[in-house]
GUPAVO-704139 format. One record per residue: residue in one letter; x negated, y negated, z of N, C-alpha, C, O, CB in turn. Coordinates in steps of 0.1 Angstrom, whole numbers, plus 2048, in hexadecimal, padded with zeros to 3 digits. Glycine has a CB too. Example, Ala and Ser with C-alpha at 12.3 -4.5 7.8 and 13.67 -1.06 7.14 Angstrom:
% residues 2
A77C83984E78582D84E77C82184E77282185578F82D85A;S78081684777780B84777F80084F77A7F5850773806839;
This chain:
% residues 308
M7A788A7A87958897A179588B78F78A88878A78989A7A7;T79D88D78779989077C79988377A78F87F77579F89B773;S7A487977E7A286B77879986277779885876F7A986577C;V78F86778778686078677A86177E77285777A78585F78F;F77986D77D76E87376F77387176076F87575576D886770;S77B86976478686875578185375378584E7487A286D75A;Q77B84C75C77D84175676E83C74B765841744780838761;T77583174E76B82C74076182473D75D81D73576F828738;M75B82D75174A82575674A83075E75483376474681475E;S73C83775F73483E76772C83E77372784777972F841761;D72C82D77472582C77D72982B78972B81F78C71E82477B;F72C83279073383179C72F83B7A57258417A074083079B;E7348437B37318467BD7398507C073C8527B573083E7C5;V74085A7C874C8687C87488677D973D86B7DD74687D7BC;I7518627E07528617ED7618677F276A8617F87518527F1;V7628757ED76A87F7F976888580976188E80E76B88B7F2;V77587A80F77587F81977F88C82078B88D82077487581F;N7768938257828A682678689983677E89183A7758C382B;D78F89C83B79589384779A8A084E7A68A08537A2886843;G7928AC84F79A8B58567A88BB84B7B38BD84E79F8AC863;S7A28BC83E7AF8C18357AF8D183B7A78D68427AC8C1822;T7C18DA8357BB8E68397BD8ED8297BD8F98277C38EF849;D7BE8E28217C18EA8137AF8EE8097A48F080F7CE8DC807;R7B28ED7FD7A68F67F87A08E57F77948E87F47A79047E7;G7A18DA7F77988D27F378D8CD7F478B8C37EE79B8CD7F2;R7838D47FD7788DA7FB7728DD7ED76D8D67E577A8E3802;E7748ED7ED7738F57DE7798EB7D57708E77CC77D9057DC;V7818E77D47848D97CA77B8D47CA7728DA7C678E8CE7CC;V77A8C97CE76E8C07CF7638C37C875D8BB7C076A8BF7D9;R75E8D67D07508DB7CC74F8E07C27458E57BF74A8E37D4;A75B8E17B775A8E57AB7568D97A17528DC7967688EC7A8;Y7568D07A37518C879B7458C579A7418BC7927568C079D;N73C8CB7A272E8CC7A472B8C179772B8C378B7288DE7A3;D72A8B879E7248A679A71E8A07A072589C7A972D89C799;S70F89B7A370A8957AA7108847B170887F7B96FF8957A2;R7188817AF71F8727AF7288797B972F8717BF72786A79E;I72C8867BD7328897C672C88A7D77238917DA7368927C0;R7338837DF7308867EE73E88A7F17498867ED72A8797F8;L73A8967FA74589880274189A81773B8A281E74D8A87FA;I74889081A74A88F82B75189482F75C89382A74E885832;D75189C8387598AB84275A8A184D75289885074F8BD847;Q7648A485376789B8637758A486577C8AA85D76A884863;V7768A18707838AB87B78E89E87878B89287877D8AE894;N7978A38767A58998767A888F87E7AB88E88A7B18A0878;L7A58848737A78808827AD86E8787AA86387A793881891;G7B587386D7BF86786B7BC85D85D7B185A8597BD85D878;V7C485B8597BF85384A7BA84584A7B983E8407CC851840;S7B78438537AC83685C7A483785979F8308517A8833869;A79E84385F79184C86578985085777E84E85279785D86E;A79485785478D85C84678984E83C77D84B83B79A86883C;R79084783678A83A82F77E83383477383082E794830830;N78282F84177482884876483184675982D84477782585A;S76983E84775C84984D75984783575084B82E76486385C;G76484283075C84582075683281F74D82F81876D84D80D;I75B82C82375682181F74981F82973F81982376381781F;R74682283A73582083E73182A83272782682B72E826851;A73583582F72984082372883781571E83A80F73085481D;A72F82D80F72F82B80371C82080171481B809740823800;R71D8227F670E81D7F670E8117EB70380F7E970282B7F1;A7188087E37198007DD7267F57E772F7F67EF71C8087CF;D71D7E87E072C7DF7E97377DA7E473C7CF7E572A7D47F0;L73E7E97DA7517E37D674E7F47DB7457FC7D975A7DC7BF;V75C7F47E47608037E87748047E477D7FE7EA75C8067FE;A77580D7D77878107D478381F7DF77A8267E57908147BB;F79281D7DC79A8277E07A382F7DD7AE82A7DC79E8257E6;L7A28387DA7AE83F7D27B48537DE7AD85C7E27A38447BD;D7C084F7DD7C68577EC7CD8677DF7D28657D47DA8477FA;A7CC86F7E47C787C7E17D28807D57D28897CB7C68877EF;D7DD8787D97E687F7C77E58787BF7E787B7B47F78817C4;D7E18677C37E285F7B87D885E7AF7CF8667B27E38547BB;E7D785579F7D18567937CB8457947D083C79B7DD85B784;W7BD84378C7BF83B77E7BE83E7757BA8487717BB83277A;R7C28377717C582F7667B282F75E7A98277627CE81D76D;P7B183975179F83875079A82B74F78D82C75179883E742;E79E81D74D79B81374E79A80B75E79680075F7A180F745;Y79D8107657A180E7727948047757937F87737A281D77C;L78980E77977D80678177580077976B7FB77D77380F78A;E77780076E7737F275F7777E976476F7E176A77B7F174E;K7857E676578C7DA76478A7D677878B7CA77D79F7DF75C;I78A7DD77D7867D778B7747D178A76F7C77907887E6799;I76E7D87827627CF7807607C577A7587BD77E75A7D477A;F7677C477276C7B676D7747B17767737A57737737B775F;L77A7B177E77F7AA7867737A478C7727987897877B178E;S7687A97957627A379E75A79E79B7527977A27607A87A6;A7597A378B74E79A78475378C78274C78178274A79F775;T75E78D78176777977876D77478477276878577977B769;F76D77C78D77277079E7667727A476577E7A77837777AC;T75876B7A77567707AD7577697B974E7647C074D7757AA;G7627687BB76575F7CA76B76A7D076976B7DC77174F7CB;C7727727CA7767797D17727867DC7667897DD77B77A7C9;K77B78E7E377179A7EB77A7A57E97767B07ED76E7977FD;V78C7A37E17967AD7E279A7B07D37A27A77D17A27A87EA;F7997B57CB7A07BA7BD7A47C87BD79F7D27C27967BA7B2;A7B27C37B67B97CC7B87C07C87A77BF7BD7A27C17CA7C8;T7C67D47A27D47D57987DB7DB79A7DC7E37A37D47D878E;G7E57DA7907F17DF7937F67EF7937F07F678C7F97D978C;Y8017F479B7FD80379281380579381D7FF7987ED8147A1;L81281478B82181B78782082579681782879E822827775;Y82E82679383483079F83383E79583A83D78B84882B7A6;Y82C84979683984E78F83D85C79283386279683984E780;Y84B86679185786B79C85487779684E87B78C86986579C;Q85B87B79F85488F79A86588E79686B89779D84C8A27AE;D86E88878E87688678187188577587888776B87C87D781;G86088377585E87A76985C86F76285586E75886187B767;T86486576986685B76C85E85077685C85478186F85D76E;N85984077084F83D77385382D76C85682A761843846770;R85082377F85481A77984480A77E83B80A78686681977E;S8478047778397FC77E83B7F778E8467F97918367EE775;A8357F37948347EE79F83D7DE7A18347D57A28247EF7A0;I8477D97A384F7D07A38457C97AC8417CD7B785D7D37A6;I83F7B97A48377B27AE84079F7A884179979E8217B57AB;R84379E7B184B7927B183D7807BB8357807C485D7987BF;G8437767B283776C7B982F7677AE82D75B7AE82C7747C4;L82A7717A282076D79C82576678C82D76C78581777979E;D82075E78982775877782676277182176D77481E74C76D;D82F75E76383576875D82776C750825775749846763757;D82075E75181676574880C76B74E80376F74681075E73E;F80976D7607FE7717627F878175A7FD78C7577FE770771;T7E977B75A7E678C7597DB7927637DD79B76C7DF790748;D7CF78B7617C378A76A7BF77F7717BA77676A7B978C764;G7C077E7827BD7737837BE7757977C278079C7C6768778;V7B97667A27B77677AB7C77657B17CC75A7AE7AC75F7AC;V7CE76C7B77D876C7BE7DC7627CA7D77627D57D77777C2;G7E475D7C87E374A7D57EB74B7E17E97437EA7ED7377CE;N7F67567E57FB7557F17FE7677F280A76B7F28097487F1;Y7F976D7F27FA77D7F380377C7FC80C77F7F47EE7887F6;F80977A80781377981782477A80F82D782810810765823;N82376980182C7667FD8347737F783F7787FA82975B7F6;I82877A7E982A7847E182E7907E98397947E681F7857D8;A82A7957F082879D7F98387A17FB83F7A97F681E797804;A83A79780984779680D8567997FE86279B7FE845786813;Q8527987F985E7997EE85C7A77DE8627A97D485D7857E6;S8527AE7E584E7B97DC8477C47E08437C77EB8477B67D4;D8477CA7D48447D87DC8337D47DD82F7CB7D58487EB7D2;P82A7DA7E781B7D37EC8137D57DE8117DD7D58127DD7FC;P8117C97E280B7BE7D77F77C87D57F17CA7CA8097A77E4;L7F57CB7E17E67D47E27F27E27E47FD7E37E87D67CF7F4;C7E87EB7DE7EA7FB7D97DC8017E17D07FD7DF7EA7FC7C4;S7E080B7EA7D38117F37C981E7E37BD8217E17DE81F808;S7D58207DD7CF8217CE7CA8167BD7C681A7B27DB82A7CA;A7CB80D7C07D08077BD7C47F67BE7C57EC7B67DE80A7C4;I7B87F77CA7B47EB7CE7A37EE7CF79F7F97CE7BC7E57DC;A79F7E97D07887E77D578D7DE7DE7987D87DE7767DC7C5;V7817DD7E97777D17ED76D7D47EB7677DD7E47767CD7F8;R76B7C87F37597C77F67567CB80475B7C580E7517B67F3;K74B7D98047467DC8117467CF82074C7D182B7367E280D;D73E7C181A7407BB8257487B58287437AB82F73A7B5826;A7567B48267687B282376A7B782E7697B483A7717B9816;I76F7C88247737CF83076B7D083A7717CE8447767DC82D;T75F7D283C75C7D584B7587C785374F7C785B74F7E184C;S75F7BB84F75B7B685A76A7B285F76D7A88657507AA858;I7727BA85B7837BC8627847C586678F7C886878F7BB85A;G7797D086A7757D887477D7E786C77F7F287277A7D1884;G7807E185C7837F58557907F58597967ED86077980585E;F7948008537A28018547A98088647A381186A7A680A847;P7B580186A7B78028797B581087D7B68188737C47FD87E;M7B48168897B782088E7C08218967C08198A07AE825892;G7C98288967D482D8A07E182A89E7EB8298A57D38288AB;I7DD82A88F7EF8208857EF82C8807E583387B7EE80E876;N7FD82F88280083987A80783986C80484386580783F881;V81282C86681682986081481986081781286981F82F85F;G80C81685180D8008547FE8018557F77F68578177F586A;E7F880B8547EC8068597DE80084C7D37FC84E7E8814862;D7E68048407DE7FE8327E37F082E7DD7E78297E1807823;L7F57F08347F87E88307F27D98377F17CF8318047EC82E;L7F07D98447E87D584B7DC7CF8497D77C484A7E77DD851;T7D77DE8437C37D383F7CA7CD8337C37C482F7AF7E0839;W7D17CE82F7CF7C78207D57BB8237D27B381A7D77CD812;A7DC7B582A7DF7A58337D77A283A7D779683D7EA7A383B;R7CA7AD8427BE7A584B7B77A283D7AF79983F7B37B0859;L7B87A782F7AC7A08257B07948227A878A8207A97A7817;A7BC7938217C478C8167BE77D81F7B777481A7D878F816;A7C578082E7C27718367B876D8357B776283A7C2771844;R7AA77382C79D77082E79777182378B76D821798776837;F79F77781A79577B8097A07757FF7AC777800790791804;D79B7707F87A476B7E679E77C7E47947837E679A7587D5;I7AD77C7DE7AE78A7D37AF7847C77B57797C47BB7957D4;A7A67917BF7A478E7B07AE79B7AE7AC7A57B679178F7A8;Y7BE79C7A07C77A779E7CA7A378E7CD79A7867D67A87AA;C7C87AF78F7D17B37807D87B577E7D97BD7877D07B9778;R7E77B67767F47B17777F27BE7707F97C67777FD7A3773;T7EA7C77647EE7D17617E97DD7677DE7DF76B7EE7D2757;P7F77E67657F67F57707EB80176E7EC80A7658057FD76E;L7E27FF7767D58077757D38147797CB81C7757CC80177C;A7E08177867DE82478B7EC82178B7F481878A7D4829797;I7EC8337907F783B7927FC8457A27FA8507A77F4843787;I8058397A480A8407B381584C7B48208487B68128357BD;W8148547B48218617B782A85E7C482885A7D08198737BA;A8328607BF83E85A7CA8498637C884D8677BE84384A7C7;P84F8667D785F86B7D48658657CF8628597CF86886C7DD;L87486C7C487B86A7C088285D7C78858547C08808747BE;C88485C7CE88C84D7D488384E7E987F8577F18A88517D5;F8838427E987D8407F588184B80487A85280C8818327F7;T89484780289884D80789185E80C89085F8198A384A801;D88D86680588887880287D87380987687D8078848807F1;R87586A81186986D81686C87082487486982A85E863814;T86687C82A86887C83486987484285D873846864883834;P87087084A86E86285086486785B86587286087B85A856;R85A85D85F85485C86985785287985184787A84985A863;L85F85688385E85188985884188A84C84388985B85A88C;P85A83388B85582588C84C82789F85082B8AA86781788B;Q8388218988378268A483E8198AD84680F8AA82682B8A6;T83781E8BC83A8118C68348168CE8348208D484980D8CD;P82A8098CF82C7FC8D18297F68BF8237FF8B88207F58E0;D82C7EB8B88287EA8A981D7E98A88177DF8AD82C7E18A1;L8197EF8A58027EB8A28047E18957FC7D98917F380189A;V80F7E288F80E7DC8828117D08858097C78808167E0878;A81A7CC88B81F7C588C81C7B789381F7AC8908267CB88F;T80C7C18A380A7B58AD7FC7B489F7F37AC8A28067B88C4;G7FA7B98957EE7B488C7F57AA8867F17A088B7E67BE881;L7FE7A887C8017A287A80379287A7FF7878758037A987A;A80B79688280E78C88D80077F89680177589D812799898;K7F378988F7E67828997E177A88D7DA77088F7D978F8A1;L7E578087C7E77758787EA7668757E575F86D7E7776877;L7EF7668797FD75A8767ED75187C7E674B874814759884;P7EA7528847DE74288A7D074287F7C873987F7D67468A0;E7CF7508777C674D86F7C77498657BD7438607BF75386D;V7D574985B7D774584D7D773984A7DA7318537E174A849;P7D573683F7D972283D7E87238417F272B8437D6719828;P7E671983F7F971184780071683780B71D8387FB6F384A;A7FC71482B80671981F80A72681C81472A817802714814;Y7FE72C82080273B82980B73F83180E74B82E7F973F830;M81573A83D81973A84A82473F84782874784E81972E853;A82D73D83C83E74183D83974683584474583084C73983B;G83374D82E83275C82882F76482F83676E82C82A75E81E;L82676683882476A83F82C77184A82B77C84F81F76583F;R83476784F83F76B85284A77284F850779857842766853;Q84D76F84285377783A84D78583A85778B83885277182D;Y84A78883A83B79583B84379C84784B7A684982678D843;L83C79284B84279C86385079C85D8537A885E84278D87B;A85A7958578657978598677A585086E7AE85686C78B857;M8627A88438657B483885E7BB8438687BE84A85D7B6825;W8557BE8498517C78578597CF86185A7DA86684B7BF860;H8607C38628667C986E8797D08698837D686D8667BA87A;R8777CB8618817CC8588847DD84D88E7E284887D7BF84F;M8757E184E8747EB8498787F68538817FE8538687EC843;R86E7F385D8707FB86A87E7FC8708808048788687F6873;A8877F286C8927F886E89B7FD8698A580186F8967F4871;G8977FE85B89F80B85389B81785B8A381F85F89B80E843;V88D81685C88982085E89182A86E89483686E87A81D85C;F89181C87F89D8278848A68288838AC83088B8A082988B;L8AC8218778BA8278728BE83186F8C98368728BC824869;K8AF8358678AC84A8638AB84F86D8A885B86C89D85085B;F8AC84987D8AD8548878B985188F8BA85189B8A0856892;N8C484E8878CF84688F8C883A89D8CF8398A78DA854897;M8BE83389C8B68368AA8BF8248A98B781C8A489F83A8AA;T8CB81D8AD8D48118A78C880B8B58BC8098B08ED8108A8;T8C98098BF8C17FF8C38B87F98C08B97ED8C08BE8018CA;E8AE8008BD8A37FF8B28A27F88A98987F18A78A08068AC;A8AE7F989E8AC7F88968B07E289A8AE7D78958B380488B;R8B77E88A68BE7D88A98B47CA8AA8B27BE8A78C57D88B9;R8AC7D88B289F7CE8BC8977CC8AD8927C08AE8927D98CB;E8937D28A18887CA8908927C588B88F7BB88587F7D6881;I89F7C888C8A67BE8858A57AE88B8A37A48838B37C3886;K8A87AD8978A47A28A089D79A89D89F78F8998A07A58A9;L8917A18A087D79989987E79888C87A78D88886B7A689A;S8837A188187F79887388979087288578A86887D79F865;A89478A87689D78187389877687B89C76B8788AB786877;E88D77788588877189087D76288387D75588487C78089D;D87876887A86B76C87187476086387075685E86778486E;E88276886188476885689476385289875F847881775853;G89C7648618A87628628B27698638B176A86F8AA75E85C;M8BC76F8608C477A85B8CB7778488D47708438D177B869;T8C777B8468C17858378D178C8328DC78E8378B179783C;P8CC78D82A8DE7928248DB79F8248E47A78238E578D812;R8CC7A38258CC7B682D8CA7B78358D07C18388C47C182A;L8C37B28428C47B48528D47AE8518D97B784B8B57A985E;F8DB7A88528EB7AA8548EF7B98508F27C28588F579E84A;I8EE7BB8428F27CD8428EC7D784B8F27DF8528ED7D3834;L8E17D684A8DA7DD8528DF7DD8648DD7E886A8CD7D884F;R8E57D486A8E87CA8768F87D08768FF7D38808E67B6871;L8FD7D286990C7D886F90D7E586B9167EC87091A7D0869;L9027EE85E8FF7FE85F8FB80186D8FB80D86F8F4803854;C8F57F68798F57FD88A90580088F9098098968EE7EF898;C9097F988991B7F689392280988D92C80E89292A7E1888;F91D80C88792581D88592282288D91781E89292382787A;P92B83089492B83C8A091C84089C91483C89493984B89D;G91C8488A491385889D90A85A8958FF85489891A861896;K90A8638888FE8668839048578768FC85486D8FB87A87D;L90D85387791084986790584386390084585891C83C867;P8FD83886E8F98308688EE83785D8ED8348518F6827871;A8E883F8628DC84585B8E184C84B8DA84C8408D5851867;R8EF85484E8F48548438FA8468368FC84882A8FD85C847;L8FC83D83C8FD8328398F382C8338F382782790182D841;H8E982D83C8D88258318D582C82B8CE8288228C9822836;Q8D883A82C8D384381D8D683C80E8D18378048DA85281D;T8E28418148F283D8048EA8377FB8E283B7F290282E806;L8EF8228048EB8178058DA8167FA8D78147EF8EC815816;Y8D481980B8C58167FF8C381B7F78BF8157ED8B8818803;G8C582B7F58C08337EB8C782E7DE8BF8307D58C38437ED;F8D38297D98DD8237D38D48187D28CA81B7CA8EA8227D9;L8D480C7D78CE7FD7D18BD8057CE8B77FD7C68CD7EC7E1;Q8B880D7D08A98127D18AA8137C08A480B7B98A58247DC;K8B081D7BA8B181D7B18B78157A78B581979C8B38257B1;I8BC80C7A88C880279F8B67F97A08B17F47968DD7F97A9;R8AF7FA7AC8A37EE7AC8967F77A088B7F279C89B7EC7C3;S8997FF79E88B80979988E80778989381078488C81D79D;V88B7FD78188E80177788081076D87580E76C8907F1771;R88581B76A87781F76887F82775A88A82875586D828776;Q86D82B75786A82E74686B83874B86D83C75785D82A73B;P86884073B86D85373F85984F73D85584673687B86372D;S85185B74584186074183E85B73684585B72D83D86E741;K83385873682885872B82086572B81A86A73581E84B72C;K82286971E81687871880387071C7FD86671781987D6FC;G80087A7257F287B7237EE87372E7E386D72F7ED875716;L7F78737367F58727437E687D74B7E688A74A806876749;I7DE8777507D287C7597DC8857667E588276E7C786E761;R7D688F7647D889D76F7C88A17787C88AA7807DC8AE764;
């Protein structure tokens, strides 16, 4: 919350949705005593319901999101307004972001597929970029025109993992995206993705179903990128199934991924891990991919002056 009120512009409203929280969140919010804050209390219905409630309550036509643990750099909203005023044909506006880790290091999100000299501009093939990068759109580094997010039905209900990825894909299939490469949001993350407590992938796979429904909607030039994105989603699910030593389910996801992208080296490694007995698949997967993640993540010491 502090990072919101430290913005270089002050003409905004803050809608805090208390989705059945059991901590002191309501008291913390009310302690600010700022007329720009509105607090919405509702029973616990999940992150999509909370975001949708905030969207409905918003008075402005441009809605930004900030998850509870994340932060904005002081110039974040100013840059979002700049993007919306400059790229008037766009409905989605986003910036780069930083991952901050518990050991005091940080790194910029890895975004591949943009020109080396890209700073501010309209993203071309979102799906091609998303299939080879960290998420180009992140829930704490994006703003959307209210009519655009409403036109796709808001955030999908009934999905426990990946509801944001599906939402951004639905927006990208219909609207242009204005993007600033500068990292202006901070995402607090575990030291390594293997440190996260895994959640069993949802069955049926509503995210894959939703992504597949976009195939007839996207321009032909986006088709290959969307298929690669679908392949990446199935590959991610295969890795999570391996964490639970559910090799049959992992093999199914590997097969689905290969149907969209072919048998890539990463898929081959996952398929090989499925051949080991007992709890070895999970242990080997955690060791191997934790090591690769550390190599991939070039981190820098945290900078002083971080807003908390």
